[in-house]
N, C-alpha and C positions, 0 to 999 in steps of 0.2 A: 636733138630729132625726138627723143623719148618722150620729152613734154610736150612737144606739138601732137603726138599720138595719143598721150593720155587725156588730152583736154576735150577732144569731140567726144571720147568714150564717156567721160564724167559727165558732159553735156547730156549725152544719151541716157544716161542712168537716171539723171534729175528727171529727164523726159517723160521716162517709163513711169517713174514713180507719180508724176504729175497727172500722167493721164490713166493709171491704173486705177481700177474701181475700189470703192470702200469695202471691205469685206462685210462690216457691221450693217451698212445701207445696203449691200446687196442681199443680206439674209433678211432684212426688213421687208424688201422688196417681195423676195420670195413668201415670206409670212403672209403679206396681203394678198398675193395672188394665189394663195392656198385657200382663201375664203370663196373663190370662184366655184362653181358648179359643174362646170364641163370637164367630163372626164378626160379628153385628148389633153386639154390643157393643164389639169391636174397631173396626167402623167409626166407632162414635161417638167412641171415644177417639181416633181419627185427625181428626176434624172438631175435635174440642176443642184437640188438641195445633196444629192449623193456627190456630185461633183465638188461641191461647195465643201462640203463636210471633207473630202479626200484632201483638199487645197490647203485647209485650215483646220486640221485635226488638232494642233494645239491651242486651237482658240476655246475660251471658255463656253463659246455658243455653238462648238460641233456637237455638243449632247443635244441642244434644241433642235438643230438641222437634222439629224438623225431620226430623233424622235419624230419629228413632224413628217418625214418622208415615210415612215413606216405608217402613219396614221393615215396619210394620204392614200397610200397603197392598199389599204383595208378599204376606204372610202371608194376607189375605183375598183374594188374585188380583185385586185392583184395579190391573192392571198399567199401563193409561193413567194413572191419577192417580200411581203409584208413580213413572213415569217422569219425569212433570213436576216432582213434590216433589223427587225426587234430582236432577234437573238444576238445579232451583233452589237445592238445597243446594249444589251445585258452584260456582256463582256468586256466592252470598251468602257462603260461607265458605270462601274458597279457601286459608286457613290453618288450617284445623279439624283438632283431633286425631283426628276422624271421617273425615277425608278420603279416606284410603285404602279403608275399610270402605265408605262410601258409593259411592267409586268401582267397587269390586266388585260391590255391589248393583245400580249402574246398568247394568254389563255384564251381569250374569245376567238383569235384567229384560227387556234386549233380546231373549232368545231367544223371548219370547213375541208377536211382532210379525211382520210380513211381512218378506220378504228385505230389501226396501231399507231399510224403519225399522230394521231390526235392524242392518244394517250402519252406518246413521249415528249410533243409539245408541252401539254399541260404540266407533265413533270418537271420539263426543264424551265418553265415558267416559274416554278417555285423554288428552283434550286438556287443554292446562295454561292455567288462568285468570289473566289479569294480576293481580298483587296490587296494583301501585301506583296503580291508578285508583279513582275514588270508588265507593262502593256502589250509587248510582242508575245509574252508567254500566255497572257489571257486570249488574245486574240489567235493565237496558235491553237489553243484548246477550242476556241468558237469555230475555227474551220473544221477542226477533226469532228466535232459534234455534228456540224451541219451536214459534212459528208455522209457520216453515220446514218443521219435521218433519212436521207435518199428521198427527200421531197419532189414529188412529181412536178415536172415543168419548173424547177428551180435552177437549171444548170447555168442560164444567162446571169442571173442575179449572183450566183456563187462564184462564178467564174470570175466576175469582176472584182469580188471581195479578195479572192487570191491575187490577182494582179495588185490591187491596190497594195495589199500587204508586201509583197516582194519589192514594189517601188519605195515603200515607207521604211522596210527593215532589210535591207539588200545583204546584210553580213549577219543575220540572225543565224544562230549556230545549228539550228534544226531546219534550216531552208531544204535541205535535202529530203527530209521526211516528208515536209509539206509538198515537195514536187511530187513525191509518191502518192500522195492524197488526192494531188490534182489529176494524176493519172487513173486514181480510182474513179473519180469525179467524171472524166471522160468515158470510162467503161460503163459507168452506170448509164451514162447518155448514148450508149451503144457506138460510140465512136471509138473502135477498138484499135485502130492504127494509130490515134492520137494518143491513145494510153499507153502504147508500147513505146512509142516516141518518148513521152515522159518518163517511163521507168529506164529507158535506155539513157535519157539524159543524165539521171542521178549516177547510172554507172560509168558513164563516160567523162561527166563534167566535174561532178564534185569529187574533191580530194579524200574525205573520210570515207574508210570502208565500212563503217557502220551499216549502213543501209544498201550497199553493193548487192550483197547476197539477195536481199529481199526483192531488190529490183529485177534481178535474174529470176527469181523463183515466180514473181508477178507475172513476166512475160512469159513464163511456162504456163502458168494457169489460164491467160488468155488463148494460146497455141492449144491447149490441151480442150478447153472447154468452147468458148465461142467460134474461134476460127477453124477448129477441127483439123488441126496439123500435127499428127502425132510426131512426125520426126524433129520438128523444131520444139515442140515441147519436152520431149526427151532430151534434147540436145541441152536446154537451158537448165531442165531439174539436174542434169548430170553434171554441168559446169558448177551449180551451186554445191554439191557434194564434192566434186573434186577439187576445186578452187579455194572453197570456204569450209574445211573440215572441222573448224572449231564454233562456225556460226550458230546463232540460235535458231536459224532458219532449216537446220537440218532435219529435226523432228517434223516441222509442217510440211517439209518438201517431200519425206517419205509418206507422209499421209496423204499428201495430193498425188504422188505417184500411185498410192494404193488406189485412189479413187479413179485415176486414169486407167490403171491396168484393169479395174473392176470394168469399168465402161467399155473397155475393149475385150471382155469376157476371158482375160488372163487371170483367172482366181488364184491361181499358185502364186504368181508373182504378186498379185495385190496382198495375199495373206502374209508374205514374207515382209513387204513393205510395211504394211500396218504394225507388225510384231517389231518392227525396228523403230518406227516411232514411237510406239509405246514404251519401249525400252529407254529412248532417249527422254521421253516426257516424264517418266517416273524417276528417271537419274537425276534429272534438272530440276525435279520439285514443281513440274508445271502440272498440278493436280486437274485443272479443269481440261486442258488438252489431253491428258492422259485418260481421264474419264470418256470423253468423246472417242479417242482412238479405241478403246476398249469396246465401247457401244457399237462403233462402227464394225469392229472386228466379229462381235457376235452375231450382227446383222449379215456381214458376208457369209458366215459359216452357216446360218440358218437359212436365207433365202436364196444365196447363190450357190453354195458348196452343197448344201442339204444336209450337213454334219451337225444333226439335231442335238446330240451329245455333248459335243465339241462346244456348240454354242451355248449350252446350259452351263456348261463348266466355266466357260469365259464370263458368263453372268454372275455367277457365285463368287468367282474370283474377284471381279468387279465390285461386288457387294462387300465382301471381306475386307477389300483394300480400302473402301470409302464408309465403313461401318460408322463413323462419327460424322459423317454428312448426311442426314437424315432423307432429303429428297432423293439423292443419288442412290442411297442404299434401297430405299422403298422401290425405287423405279428398276433397277437392275433385279431385285428380288421379284417382284411382279412380273416382269419379262421372262425370268426362267421359268417361274411357276405356269405361265402361259405355254411355254414350250413342253414342259413335261406333260401338261394336261391335253395339249392338241397335236402336238406332233409325236411324241413318245409315248402317249398314252400310259404314263407312269404315275399313279396316284401316290406312290410313296415319295416320289420326288416333289410332287406338286405340295405335298402335306408338309415335308421338310422345310420347303421355301417359305410356306405359309407360316410354320410353328416359329422360324428364325424372325419374321417380321413381328410376330404377335410377343416374342420374347424381348427384341431390343427396342421397339416402338409401339407399346401396347396403345398409346394414345393417338397414334396418327389417325389422320381422317380416312384412310382405306382400312383401319383395323377392324372396323365393325364387320364388314362385308366380308373381309379375309377370315374373322372368326367364324363367321356363319359357315361360309363356305369350307372350311376347314373341318367344323363339326359335322357338316352334311356328307363330307369324304368319309370320316371316321365311322359315322353311322352306315354308310354303304359297306364299309369294310366289317361291320358287326363289333366295331371297337365302342360299344354304347358307353362304357365308362367315361372314356375321354370325349366322346361326342357330348354327353350330359354336363360335364365340367364346362366345356366351352359354351355351351347354350346357357348354362346357369350365369357365367362370368359375364356374357353378352347382356343378359336381362340386368344384371345387377350393376354393371358399369355405364351402361346406355339405355336406361328404361324409355328416353323418350324416343329412342330411334324406331323407324318402322319394322327394322327387321328384330326388335326385341319382341315384339308380338307374334312373329312368325318362328322364333325361338320357343316361346313359351308352347306354341301348338306342337313343335317338334318334341318337346320335353314331355308333355302330356301324351302324345304318341307312342313314345318310346315307353313310358311306365305302362301305359295300356296294353302294350304288345307283350311286355315282361311278365304283366299280371295274368293276362290270357295264357302265356306259355306255362306260367308256374301253376295256374289252375288245370290246364291239361294234364300235367304229371300227375 
């Protein structure tokens, strides 16, 4: 009985092979059709090339299929899809003979986007892709980078890339992370309920606890932000803190709770939350997040609580903490000086902030103006000795700067005033 059943299925299998298309011949057919100039036809050819590449990803010709699809998409001016296709090609085929040509196409298509997207795409066109990691890992990086780019009108093209990945790599160890990214993609496309569904899927379906806390926090973010549902936002944030006390999401959750409370004008709670977030970031050595939390705290103190002295103190603390990171140090010190000058009307505090900057980073791009303004402050306070020192230093160290001429005039004015005072005696 078994033999009788096997025979028909064997015949069917042979028949299927006999009547299936030849992939190589099919690709040649599409390449010939790609010579057409009809935009609707070319769009259909591009669709079929993507489908061909998805079915024949292990073929040596998959590289050509994807490259041709990207080239066609540029020709029909479907720039969002072209950008996604060419970026995918870069990560899928890092050793491709088409690599340089694809790089040039990606660079050229960047000119059709806004300034920020253009800069990012141009940078990525020159970025080298690691060749010694598995294809799944490279394509995972591609999906992550593509979502971060947030290219306008690219949702459909990128959604297909996610679905192809999940079909091709169903047991990839970080699929739960990619599911979260797909949620981010839905969120960018303003489909907030679909984004929540994706985040909930990670929490409920995937066995690993690695991204469960993140999925809850992200649901809280949408309810706190776009959906304006304070009760649900608070529920999801609280669940992260209660059920995942050792999660890396704790600091981020406290930071987002601070923003949530701030938006609801509960500034006392906001300050408490951002302090907790800062402590966690510092303890876990998450320096960038710690810096962002401290700067947020200073803004909260200055603009919402109106405690200007506390804001300046926070900024000075931030500068001290990041003294070895020039951009962060200078940024914090300039912000502190601004508060001393405009809010506290404290020239001594302003001078102290400027002097710290001059002392620690005399060659910073902002040091010339800082030096001039500090000298002017000393001059107003009748400390002409220090004022003249700074003016002279500026002239010697930065003779080509436009402020050097102004410093020279101030020096001459001080000397003239001092000479007149001496003669009057």
